[in-house]
C-alpha positions, -999 to +999 in steps of 0.1 A: +000+000+000+015+034-010+019+061+017-008+083+002-035+056+003-024+048+039-030+085+048-065+084+032-075+053+050-062+067+083-084+098+077-114+076+069-110+057+102-105+089+122-130+101+147-138+138+152-151+135+187-143+115+217-157+137+244-170+127+279-200+145+292-195+134+328-190+160+355-153+158+366-148+145+401-124+175+407-151+200+400-162+214+435-199+220+437-209+256+430-174+264+418-167+281+385-154+248+370-186+231+382-208+256+366-189+253+333-190+215+335-228+217+338-230+241+309-208+217+288-233+189+294-265+210+292-257+239+268-280+269+275-272+289+245-293+292+213-267+277+190-257+311+178-234+322+206-261+337+227-273+326+261-276+335+298-245+342+319-232+309+334-242+307+371-268+335+369-304+332+381-316+329+344-290+303+337-301+282+367-337+285+355-327+271+320-308+242+336-339+233+357-360+234+325-335+211+306-336+187+335-374+187+335-376+199+371-386+235+368-414+244+391-411+213+414-417+223+450-387+205+465-360+224+445-338+245+469-336+282+462-313+291+433-292+315+455-283+287+480-255+261+478-282+235+483-294+242+447-260+232+434-260+201+455-295+191+443-285+196+406-252+177+412-271+147+424-292+147+393-264+149+368-238+130+387-256+103+406-237+085+433-235+080+471-257+104+490-226+113+511-212+132+481-236+161+487-233+156+525-270+160+533-280+123+538-306+124+510-309+097+483-299+107+448-327+114+423-330+096+390-306+108+363-324+128+336-313+125+300-303+160+287-322+176+258-310+197+229-295+231+230-328+249+226-360+251+248-383+223+239-414+240+254-415+265+226-413+241+196-442+231+173-457+197+181-449+169+157-423+190+139-386+182+134-375+201+165-401+182+186-387+150+173-352+160+183-364+169+218-378+134+222-347+116+209-316+113+231-292+107+202-306+136+181-305+158+212-268+149+217-260+158+181-278+191+186-257+199+217-225+189+199-234+212+169-240+240+194-205+236+208-189+233+173-208+263+161-197+283+191-161+274+183-165+283+147-181+316+156-150+326+176-129+320+145-153+337+122-153+370+142-133+388+115-149+370+085-158+394+057-184+392+045-200+376+076-217+344+064-217+319+092-249+331+109-268+333+076-256+299+066-267+285+099-301+299+095-303+283+061-291+250+075-317+250+103-344+255+077-331+226+057-330+204+088-365+213+097-376+203+061-366+167+070-403+161+079-408+156+042-382+128+041-392+091+039-369+085+069-371+117+089-348+106+118-320+095+094-324+127+075-320+148+107-291+127+118-273+131+084-279+168+085-263+172+118-233+150+111-226+168+078-230+202+093-207+194+122-181+180+098-184+210+076-178+235+104-149+214+118-132+213+084-139+249+072-127+264+105-100+238+112-114+228+145-099+192+141-065+180+129-059+181+091-035+164+068-020+185+041-022+206+021-014+180-005-008+192-041-019+174-072-010+182-108-037+172-133-035+161-169+002+166-170-001+204-168+017+221-138-007+250-141-036+227-136-032+222-099-056+210-071-046+214-035-064+192-010-064+191+028-080+161+046-098+164+079-106+137+106-142+145+109-172+122+110-177+116+081-142+123+069-139+154+047-115+172+024-113+208+012-100+211-023-088+244-039-084+250-076-076+286-086-100+308-067-126+281-062-130+259-031-150+227-027-158+208+005-162+170-001-174+141+021-161+106+020-184+082+002-187+044+002-164+030-025-153-004-037-117+006-040-096+036-030-112+066-013-139+086-030-150+121-019-181+139-032-188+176-031-216+197-047-203+194-083-168+180-076-154+146-069-120+133-057-112+096-061-079+082-051-074+052-074-044+031-083-018+054-068-032+086-084-064+105-083-093+112-106-107+147-100-139+161-115-143+198-111-176+213-121-210+200-132-206+177-163-168+182-165-147+153-176-125+137-149-089+148-147-060+123-141-039+138-113-007+128-095+006+138-062+036+161-062+060+170-034 
């Protein structure tokens, strides 16, 4: 196996996320690190970088809502350390002695998505996400990835990230038209997460790797491979850029973009650039 193919297979097997949503044992209850650990597991923002100040009265109210306990009579006051102890027992169940009050630990509640489920339309896509633990987890992950991308896009001109995200949300919500609505939603999240991770280089990349096509040094394609899920590459040719996702393939590694394809095959690459364009035979150069 040549080294280039080995790199592609390594990218295909890579994983973009190996996070752990558990609250660290070192996080002292009601400390700044504890608040941020709770926020990491139950994001209170709207997915666009906006949300209540962590640890504030409003933030605690949202946390109660996400846990499904808002309004219950036995919740301690939000200004007291007992509130933190109560929440800690919900999200980090264990011996009652951890909180030091001798009470038994409540049942763990599965976290919801990054948005408030009491404001969504019944039977719509957002309601389905609220009711599905895996889809909710994908929504929370996208919220974190979007926040990281937003920090890198601060000086982006023209600013496009927010507009693109609004368009993506509309497309995701249109999954109710799909024959397999759940799979459509899941694919939408996975592709959007991978896109943001690649475009804003939030995960490790391999490259850039240069390819000369059809024996013409001027005809060059530059590709960078990213360990996202699914694996992606960003290809540049002249002033045009294409994001492509790894596709099932009988041999080699094949990536598909909107109107572009990249297929590693027999030690080289076949690259199609543009709708209806003929494939170019390309070779990797140092």
